[in-house]
N, C-alpha and C positions, 0 to 999 in steps of 0.2 A: 879296809882290808880286815880289820879286827871284827867288824860287824858281820861280814860274810862268813868268817870262821865261826862265829857264835851261831849264826843262822844255820850253817851247814851242820855243826855239831848238834844243835837242837833237832834238826831234821833227822839225823841219824839216830839220836836217842829216841825220838818218837817212833821211828820204824822198829827199833829193837824192842821197845816196850810192847808192841803188839805181838811179838813172838811168845810172850809169856801168857797171853790170853788164850784160853781154851777155845776150841771150835767144837761143833757138834760131831766131828769125826773123832774126838777124844773120848767118846763114851760118857756123855753127861747126864744120862737118865738110866733107869733100871728096866729090866724086862717086865717086872711086876707093875711098875708105874705105867708102862706102855700098854699093858693088858688092861689096866684100869681105864686108861684113855680110850682104848678100843671099845670097851663096854659103854663108856659115857658117850662116845661118838654115835654108837648104835641107838642109844636112848634119846639124845638131844640134838644130834646133827644130821643123822642119816635121812630124816624126813625131807631135808632140802638139799643135802650134799652126798654124793657118792665118795667114798675114800679115794677113788682114782682121780677125782678132780683136784686133790691136794697132794698129788705125787707126780714125780717125773719132771718133764721139761717145764710145764706151767709153774710148778712150785719153785723149781730152780731159778727160772727167769725172774720171778717176783721176789724171792726171799734170799737167795744166796748172796753172801757178803754182808747181809744185814745182821742185826743182833737178835738173839732169842727174845730179848726184852721187847723188841718191836712187835714180834709175832704174838707174844703173850699179851701185850697191851692191846693189840688189834682184836684179839679174841675176846678179851674182857670188855672192850667198848662196843663191839659189834655183834657178838654171838651169845646165845642163839638169836637168830634174827627176830623171833617173836617175843623175846624177853632178854635183851642183852644185859650182861653183868650180873646175872642171877646165880651163877655158880660160885663156889668158893675158889680162892686162889689155888688151892691144892688141886681142885678139879681142872682148872684151866692149865695148870702145869702138867697134869696127866694127859690132857689133850695134846699139848705141845710135844710131850714124849711120844705119843702115838704117831703124830705127824713126822717126827724124826725117824721112827721105825719104818713107816711106810715109804720113807724116802731113803731107806737103806743106810741110815746113820747107825753106827754100832751102839749097843747098850754098854753100860759100865757097871761099876759097883755101887755108886751112890745115886740116890734119886735126884732128879732135877729140882732145884729150889723153887719154891713158890714166892720168890722175892724178885721184884722188878729190877732192883739195883744189881743183884747178882746176875740175872739173866741178860742185862745189857752188856755184860763183859764177855758173853759167849757168842762167837760169830757163827752164823749158819754157813757151813762149808763141808766139803767132803775130803779135805786135806787136813790131817792132824797138824796142830801147831808144832813148831820146831822145838825140840828139847833145849832147855837152857843149861849150858854147862855149869857145873858146880864151880864156885869161885876158886877152889883149890886146884882145879884142873886146867885153868886158863893159861 
């Protein structure tokens, strides 16, 4: 019985911890960063890809629920097709910001970090993460 209680509590704690994690619906990039990503996309990506290929249902079915770190890592490993991994981390982050914008994720006040560990904590979603109550208000 005690083992079940511990497992149940651990499961609840695990679910609660994800409420603290931001989603792309929380405004995790800036408009300026997305503008930079748009310009990079035009220079480095548009020869092979139209922006519409990375928006809407196709994007949602492939990426929603996954982390921005996965998308960032994919871009770094695979793009541009002719010379993968040749952009700076900041440029890849700008491309991710642009992809968020064309998928109608809101911009925020702070630029998206060009840090894989940080990006792995941000879930691609259109629903903001739930606010966490202040400890004094519980």
